C-alpha positions in Angstrom: 0.0 0.0 0.0 1.3 3.5 -0.7 3.0 5.2 2.1 0.5 8.1 2.3 -2.2 5.6 2.4 -0.7 3.9 5.4 -0.3 7.1 7.0 -3.9 7.7 6.8 -4.6 4.5 8.3 -2.3 5.1 11.1 -3.8 8.6 11.9 -7.4 7.0 11.8 -6.0 4.1 14.4 -4.5 7.0 16.5 -7.9 8.7 16.5 -9.6 5.7 17.8 -7.0 5.2 20.5 -5.6 1.8 19.0 -2.2 3.0 17.8 0.4 4.7 19.9 3.1 4.9 17.3 4.1 7.4 14.8 2.1 8.3 11.7 5.0 7.6 9.4 4.0 5.1 7.0 6.1 2.2 8.2 4.8 -1.2 8.9 5.0 -2.8 12.4 3.4 -5.4 14.5 1.7 -2.9 16.5 0.1 -1.5 13.3 -1.1 -5.0 12.3 -2.8 -5.5 15.7 -4.4 -2.2 15.6 -5.8 -2.7 12.2 -7.2 -6.2 13.1 -8.8 -4.5 16.2 -10.3 -1.6 14.2 -12.0 -4.1 11.9 -13.3 -6.1 14.8 -15.3 -3.3 15.7 -17.0 -3.1 12.5 -18.3 -6.6 11.8 -21.2 -5.2 9.7 -19.0 -3.3 7.3 -16.6 -6.2 6.9 -16.5 -8.8 3.8 -17.0 -12.3 4.7 -14.0 -13.5 6.4 -12.2 -10.2 6.5 -10.6 -10.4 9.9 -8.7 -13.7 8.5 -7.2 -11.8 5.6 -3.6 -11.3 5.2 -2.2 -8.2 7.3 -1.8 -6.4 4.1 -5.2 -7.1 2.7 -6.7 -6.1 6.1 -4.7 -2.8 5.9 -6.4 -2.2 2.6 -9.7 -3.0 4.0 -9.5 -0.6 6.7 -8.3 2.0 4.2 -11.4 1.3 2.0 -13.6 1.8 5.1 -12.0 5.0 5.9 -12.8 6.3 2.3 -16.4 5.2 2.6 -16.6 7.0 6.0 -15.6 10.2 4.1 -18.3 9.7 1.6 -15.9 8.5 -1.1 -17.0 5.7 -3.1 -14.8 2.6 -2.7 -16.9 -0.5 -3.4 -16.4 -3.2 -3.0 -14.7 -3.4 0.3 -12.5 -6.4 -0.5 -8.9 -5.5 0.7 -7.6 -5.5 -2.9 -5.9 -2.3 -4.1 -7.3 -1.8 -7.6 -8.5 1.1 -9.9 -11.4 1.9 -7.7 -9.3 2.1 -4.5 -6.8 4.1 -6.4 -9.2 6.6 -7.3 -10.7 6.7 -3.9 -7.1 7.5 -2.5 -6.6 10.3 -4.7 -10.1 11.8 -3.8 -9.2 11.3 -0.2 -5.7 12.9 -0.5 -7.3 16.0 -2.2 -9.7 16.2 0.7 -7.1 16.0 3.4 -4.7 18.4 1.6 -7.2 21.2 0.4 -10.2 20.6 2.6 -12.7 19.7 -0.4 -13.2 16.7 -2.6 -11.9 17.4 -6.0 -14.4 18.4 -8.9 -15.7 15.5 -11.0 -13.2 16.2 -13.7 -15.0 14.0 -16.4 -18.1 16.4 -15.9 -16.0 19.4 -17.0 -14.8 18.3 -20.4 -12.3 20.7 -22.4 -14.2 22.8 -24.9 -14.0 22.0 -28.6 -14.2 25.6 -29.5 -11.6 26.7 -32.1 -12.6 30.1 -33.3 -9.1 30.9 -35.1 -8.9 27.5 -36.7 -5.6 26.6 -34.8 -4.0 23.7 -36.7 -3.7 19.9 -35.6 -0.3 19.0 -34.2 -0.3 15.5 -35.7 1.5 13.3 -37.9 4.6 15.0 -39.8 3.2 18.3 -38.6 2.3 19.5 -42.0 -0.7 21.4 -40.8 1.5 23.3 -38.3 4.2 24.3 -40.9 1.4 25.4 -43.3 -0.3 27.5 -40.8 2.7 28.9 -38.8 5.5 28.5 -41.0 8.7 26.6 -40.4 9.5 25.8 -36.6 12.5 27.2 -34.7 12.3 30.6 -36.8 11.7 32.7 -33.6 8.9 34.7 -32.2 7.3 37.3 -34.4 4.8 38.7 -32.0 4.8 40.4 -28.6 2.1 40.6 -25.7 2.3 42.7 -22.5 1.5 41.0 -19.6 -0.9 42.6 -17.2 0.3 41.2 -14.0 3.7 40.9 -12.6 5.1 37.7 -14.0 8.3 36.0 -12.9 10.5 33.4 -14.4 9.8 30.1 -12.6 13.6 29.2 -12.4 14.7 32.7 -11.6 11.9 34.5 -9.7 14.1 37.5 -9.3 13.5 38.2 -13.1 10.2 39.9 -13.9 8.7 39.3 -17.3 6.8 42.5 -18.9 6.3 40.9 -22.3 5.6 37.4 -23.7 7.3 36.9 -27.2 5.0 34.4 -29.3 4.1 33.9 -32.8 2.3 36.9 -34.5 -0.7 34.6 -35.3 -1.6 34.0 -31.6 -0.7 37.5 -30.3 -4.3 38.9 -30.4 -5.5 35.7 -28.9 -3.0 35.5 -26.2 -3.6 39.1 -25.2 -7.4 38.6 -24.8 -6.8 35.6 -22.5 -4.3 37.5 -20.4 -6.6 40.2 -20.2 -9.7 38.3 -19.2 -7.7 36.3 -16.6 -6.3 39.4 -14.9 -9.7 40.8 -14.7 -11.2 37.9 -13.1 -8.5 37.0 -10.6 -6.5 40.2 -9.9 -2.8 40.5 -9.0 -3.0 38.8 -5.4 -5.1 35.9 -6.4 -2.9 35.3 -9.5 0.1 35.2 -7.1 -1.6 32.9 -4.5 -2.4 30.6 -7.4 1.3 30.6 -8.6 0.1 31.9 -12.0 2.8 34.5 -11.6 5.4 31.9 -12.4 6.1 31.6 -16.0 8.1 28.7 -17.6 8.4 30.3 -21.3 7.1 30.3 -24.6 9.5 30.0 -27.4 11.9 27.1 -27.4 13.6 25.7 -30.6 13.4 22.0 -29.6 11.8 18.7 -30.2 9.1 17.3 -27.7 10.5 15.8 -24.7 10.2 12.1 -25.1 9.2 12.6 -28.7 10.7 12.9 -32.2 8.6 15.9 -33.8 8.9 19.7 -33.0 7.5 21.1 -29.9 4.8 23.5 -30.3 7.2 25.7 -28.5 9.3 25.8 -31.4 6.6 27.9 -33.2 6.1 30.0 -30.2 2.6 29.0 -29.7 2.8 27.3 -26.4 3.3 28.6 -22.8 4.2 26.8 -19.5 2.9 27.8 -16.0 4.3 26.9 -12.8 6.3 24.1 -14.0 7.7 23.2 -10.6 4.2 21.8 -9.6 3.1 20.6 -12.9 5.9 18.7 -14.4 5.7 16.6 -17.5 4.7 13.3 -16.1 2.5 14.5 -13.3 -1.2 13.6 -13.5 -4.1 15.2 -11.9 -3.4 13.4 -8.8 -0.3 15.7 -8.3 -0.6 18.7 -10.6 -1.8 21.6 -8.9 -3.2 23.3 -11.9 -6.1 20.6 -11.7 -8.2 22.3 -9.0 -11.4 24.1 -9.1 -9.7 27.4 -8.5 -8.3 27.1 -11.9 -11.5 26.6 -13.8 -11.9 30.1 -15.0 -8.1 30.0 -16.1 -8.7 27.0 -18.4 -12.1 28.1 -19.8 -10.5 31.6 -20.8 -7.7 29.6 -22.7 -10.3 27.0 -24.2 -12.9 29.8 -25.4 -10.0 31.0 -27.6 -9.1 27.3 -28.9 -6.2 26.8 -26.9 -5.6 23.3 -25.6 -4.4 22.0 -22.2 -2.3 18.8 -22.4 -3.3 18.3 -18.8 -7.1 18.5 -19.3 -6.9 16.6 -22.6 -4.4 14.1 -22.0 -3.6 14.2 -18.2 0.0 15.0 -18.4 2.2 18.2 -18.7 -0.4 20.4 -16.8 1.9 23.4 -17.0 1.3 23.5 -21.0 -1.2 25.2 -23.1 -0.9 25.6 -26.8 -2.5 27.1 -29.9 -2.7 23.9 -31.7 -5.2 21.1 -31.7 -4.7 17.4 -30.8 
């Protein structure tokens, strides 16, 4: 079981007065005994033969019951860590860390709007080249940032303008103005949307063989430290209800979030379709 899940179980047992050790995620005979004692208190919630499960399976069973106690679906309670329990774990961690359950992300699907007919970034990227020209040619547009923006890797450096492709310049300006008007300076800083990871980069995609959309200066990265390439919505901070307006502002202009569309690289938003 994941260390954080074990800590959840230990904390629960300490609250019941059944476990006196540290909530450190470490296995121990004392933890096994406390888990068994807790399950014996809930015979009506247990699967048949639950108290005779292996120690590991009993621990998962108790974790599943903790999730259900918090109103998080975790059926069946069977002591096996499968996809349902993994999803319940992610929702419980969100609740513990942020005070609320995460939004039902499948109910907020990315918009299909594409008012500027951004090209698709697929195959040999012929559509990208036809629409934007050759990659790695350098930015041809420039947009003033309406709030104090800092380089994510050098926070002492303030960015007043974003260099981009001329074809996305007006759209990018509208998004930034709309976002600033909605959130304001203080909230943008609290949400770490004042940390910029860059736009133009003449390189191929990380882990891929085709050109990055950054090579056309039509992609931007935000708060890269907490929204890294391989982070999913269980870890990326840009997947939270506070950012709904942020994403909707981009999507209304046809920009695409790789996080919302593909659940990786949550820092990245691009003026190119998938």
